[in-house]
KEBA-333523 format. One record per atom (N, C-alpha, C): atom name; residue in three letters; x, y, z. Coordinates in steps of 0.05 Angstrom, whole numbers, plus 32768, in hexadecimal, padded with zeros to 4 digits. Last residue first. Layout:
BEGIN
{a->CA r->ALA u->X v->Y w->Z}
...
This chain:
BEGIN
{a->N r->UNK u->7AC7 v->8FFA w->7806}
{a->CA r->UNK u->7AC6 v->8FE2 w->7816}
{a->C r->UNK u->7AD2 v->8FCB w->7806}
{a->N r->UNK u->7ABF v->902C w->77EF}
{a->CA r->UNK u->7AD8 v->9027 w->77FD}
{a->C r->UNK u->7AD7 v->900E w->780E}
{a->N r->UNK u->7A96 v->9036 w->77CE}
{a->CA r->UNK u->7A93 v->903F w->77EA}
{a->C r->UNK u->7AAB v->9039 w->77FA}
{a->N r->UNK u->7AAA v->901E w->77A0}
{a->CA r->UNK u->7AA6 v->903B w->77A0}
{a->C r->UNK u->7AA3 v->9046 w->77BC}
{a->N r->UNK u->7AA7 v->8FE9 w->77AF}
{a->CA r->UNK u->7AC1 v->8FF6 w->77AA}
{a->C r->UNK u->7ABF v->9014 w->77AB}
{a->N r->UNK u->7A6F v->8FE3 w->77B3}
{a->CA r->UNK u->7A80 v->8FDF w->77CA}
{a->C r->UNK u->7A9C v->8FEC w->77C7}
{a->N r->UNK u->7A61 v->8FEC w->777E}
{a->CA r->UNK u->7A58 v->8FFF w->7793}
{a->C r->UNK u->7A69 v->8FFC w->77AC}
{a->N r->UNK u->7A78 v->8FBF w->7767}
{a->CA r->UNK u->7A81 v->8FDA w->775F}
{a->C r->UNK u->7A79 v->8FEF w->7773}
{a->N r->UNK u->7A5B v->8F96 w->7780}
{a->CA r->UNK u->7A78 v->8F98 w->7784}
{a->C r->UNK u->7A82 v->8FB4 w->777D}
{a->N r->UNK u->7A29 v->8FA1 w->776B}
{a->CA r->UNK u->7A2D v->8FA2 w->7787}
{a->C r->UNK u->7A4B v->8FA5 w->778E}
{a->N r->UNK u->7A34 v->8F97 w->7734}
{a->CA r->UNK u->7A2C v->8FB2 w->773D}
{a->C r->UNK u->7A30 v->8FB5 w->775B}
{a->N r->UNK u->7A40 v->8F60 w->7736}
{a->CA r->UNK u->7A54 v->8F74 w->772C}
{a->C r->UNK u->7A4D v->8F90 w->7735}
{a->N r->UNK u->7A10 v->8F4B w->7749}
{a->CA r->UNK u->7A29 v->8F47 w->7759}
{a->C r->UNK u->7A3E v->8F5C w->7750}
{a->N r->UNK u->79EE v->8F58 w->771F}
{a->CA r->UNK u->79E9 v->8F63 w->773A}
{a->C r->UNK u->7A02 v->8F61 w->774B}
{a->N r->UNK u->7A06 v->8F3B w->76F6}
{a->CA r->UNK u->7A04 v->8F58 w->76F4}
{a->C r->UNK u->79FF v->8F64 w->7710}
{a->N r->UNK u->79FE v->8F07 w->7708}
{a->CA r->UNK u->7A1A v->8F11 w->7705}
{a->C r->UNK u->7A1A v->8F30 w->7704}
{a->N r->UNK u->79C6 v->8F03 w->7707}
{a->CA r->UNK u->79D4 v->8F01 w->7720}
{a->C r->UNK u->79F0 v->8F0C w->771E}
{a->N r->UNK u->79A6 v->8F02 w->76DA}
{a->CA r->UNK u->79B2 v->8F1B w->76E2}
{a->C r->UNK u->79C2 v->8F1A w->76FC}
{a->N r->UNK u->7987 v->8EE1 w->76B6}
{a->CA r->UNK u->79A1 v->8EDA w->76C0}
{a->C r->UNK u->79B1 v->8EF3 w->76C8}
{a->N r->UNK u->7952 v->8EEB w->76AB}
{a->CA r->UNK u->7966 v->8EF8 w->769A}
{a->C r->UNK u->7983 v->8EF4 w->76A3}
{a->N r->UNK u->7939 v->8ECB w->76D2}
{a->CA r->UNK u->7933 v->8EC7 w->76B6}
{a->C r->UNK u->7948 v->8ED3 w->76A4}
{a->N r->UNK u->794F v->8EDE w->7703}
{a->CA r->UNK u->7953 v->8EC2 w->76FB}
{a->C r->UNK u->794E v->8EBF w->76DD}
{a->N r->UNK u->7940 v->8F14 w->7702}
{a->CA r->UNK u->795C v->8F0D w->7704}
{a->C r->UNK u->7961 v->8EF0 w->76FB}
{a->N r->UNK u->7908 v->8F0E w->76FF}
{a->CA r->UNK u->7916 v->8F1A w->76E9}
{a->C r->UNK u->7934 v->8F14 w->76EA}
{a->N r->UNK u->78FF v->8EF7 w->7732}
{a->CA r->UNK u->78F8 v->8EE9 w->771A}
{a->C r->UNK u->7906 v->8EF4 w->7702}
{a->N r->UNK u->7910 v->8F22 w->7753}
{a->CA r->UNK u->791E v->8F08 w->7754}
{a->C r->UNK u->7918 v->8EF8 w->773B}
{a->N r->UNK u->78E8 v->8F47 w->7746}
{a->CA r->UNK u->7904 v->8F4E w->7741}
{a->C r->UNK u->7915 v->8F34 w->7741}
{a->N r->UNK u->78BA v->8F2D w->7757}
{a->CA r->UNK u->78BD v->8F33 w->773B}
{a->C r->UNK u->78DB v->8F39 w->7734}
{a->N r->UNK u->78C4 v->8F2C w->778F}
{a->CA r->UNK u->78C2 v->8F13 w->7780}
{a->C r->UNK u->78C5 v->8F18 w->7762}
{a->N r->UNK u->78C7 v->8F66 w->779B}
{a->CA r->UNK u->78DE v->8F54 w->779D}
{a->C r->UNK u->78DB v->8F3A w->778E}
{a->N r->UNK u->7897 v->8F81 w->7799}
{a->CA r->UNK u->78A9 v->8F84 w->7783}
{a->C r->UNK u->78C0 v->8F6F w->7783}
{a->N r->UNK u->787C v->8F76 w->77C8}
{a->CA r->UNK u->786E v->8F71 w->77AF}
{a->C r->UNK u->7882 v->8F71 w->7798}
{a->N r->UNK u->78A0 v->8F84 w->77EF}
{a->CA r->UNK u->7897 v->8F68 w->77EF}
{a->C r->UNK u->7889 v->8F62 w->77D4}
{a->N r->UNK u->78A2 v->8FBB w->77E4}
{a->CA r->UNK u->78BA v->8FAA w->77E1}
{a->C r->UNK u->78B2 v->8F8D w->77DE}
{a->N r->UNK u->786F v->8FCB w->77F4}
{a->CA r->UNK u->7877 v->8FCF w->77D8}
{a->C r->UNK u->7890 v->8FBD w->77D2}
{a->N r->UNK u->7872 v->8FBE w->782A}
{a->CA r->UNK u->785E v->8FB1 w->7819}
{a->C r->UNK u->7866 v->8FB3 w->77FC}
{a->N r->UNK u->7899 v->8FE1 w->783A}
{a->CA r->UNK u->789E v->8FC5 w->783C}
{a->C r->UNK u->788B v->8FB5 w->782B}
{a->N r->UNK u->7881 v->9014 w->7831}
{a->CA r->UNK u->7899 v->900C w->7822}
{a->C r->UNK u->789F v->8FEE w->7823}
{a->N r->UNK u->783A v->9013 w->782C}
{a->CA r->UNK u->7852 v->9013 w->783E}
{a->C r->UNK u->786A v->9009 w->782D}
{a->N r->UNK u->781B v->9037 w->77F8}
{a->CA r->UNK u->7821 v->901F w->7806}
{a->C r->UNK u->7839 v->9023 w->7818}
{a->N r->UNK u->77E6 v->9063 w->77E9}
{a->CA r->UNK u->7802 v->9060 w->77EF}
{a->C r->UNK u->7806 v->9046 w->77FF}
{a->N r->UNK u->77B0 v->906D w->77E5}
{a->CA r->UNK u->77BD v->905F w->77CF}
{a->C r->UNK u->77DB v->905B w->77D3}
{a->N r->UNK u->7796 v->9082 w->7810}
{a->CA r->UNK u->77A2 v->9095 w->77FD}
{a->C r->UNK u->77B0 v->9087 w->77E5}
{a->N r->UNK u->7759 v->9073 w->782B}
{a->CA r->UNK u->7773 v->9069 w->7823}
{a->C r->UNK u->777D v->907B w->780D}
{a->N r->UNK u->7738 v->9093 w->7861}
{a->CA r->UNK u->773C v->9090 w->7844}
{a->C r->UNK u->7757 v->9086 w->783E}
{a->N r->UNK u->770E v->907F w->7895}
{a->CA r->UNK u->7729 v->9085 w->788C}
{a->C r->UNK u->772B v->9080 w->786E}
{a->N r->UNK u->76D4 v->909D w->78AC}
{a->CA r->UNK u->76E0 v->9088 w->789B}
{a->C r->UNK u->76FC v->9091 w->7893}
{a->N r->UNK u->76A7 v->90A9 w->78DD}
{a->CA r->UNK u->76C2 v->90B0 w->78D4}
{a->C r->UNK u->76CE v->9099 w->78C4}
{a->N r->UNK u->7664 v->90B8 w->78D2}
{a->CA r->UNK u->7678 v->90A3 w->78D8}
{a->C r->UNK u->7693 v->90AC w->78CD}
{a->N r->UNK u->7646 v->90F1 w->78ED}
{a->CA r->UNK u->764F v->90E2 w->78D6}
{a->C r->UNK u->7664 v->90CF w->78DE}
{a->N r->UNK u->760E v->910D w->790B}
{a->CA r->UNK u->7626 v->90FD w->7910}
{a->C r->UNK u->762D v->90EE w->78F6}
{a->N r->UNK u->75F7 v->914F w->7907}
{a->CA r->UNK u->75F6 v->9133 w->78FE}
{a->C r->UNK u->7610 v->9126 w->7903}
{a->N r->UNK u->75DC v->9179 w->7936}
{a->CA r->UNK u->75F3 v->9173 w->7926}
{a->C r->UNK u->75F2 v->9155 w->791F}
């Protein structure tokens, strides 16, 4: 019987924290460029009201 080396195959899926770390700088850049801080604050406030906080 021939011995074959066991190799792990990458499936192309990233850990959620890695994906977040990759996307977060771009998201911040877009917020700064398009002046979206007020929109984010408004949406967060609306969600808070909807949740009863």
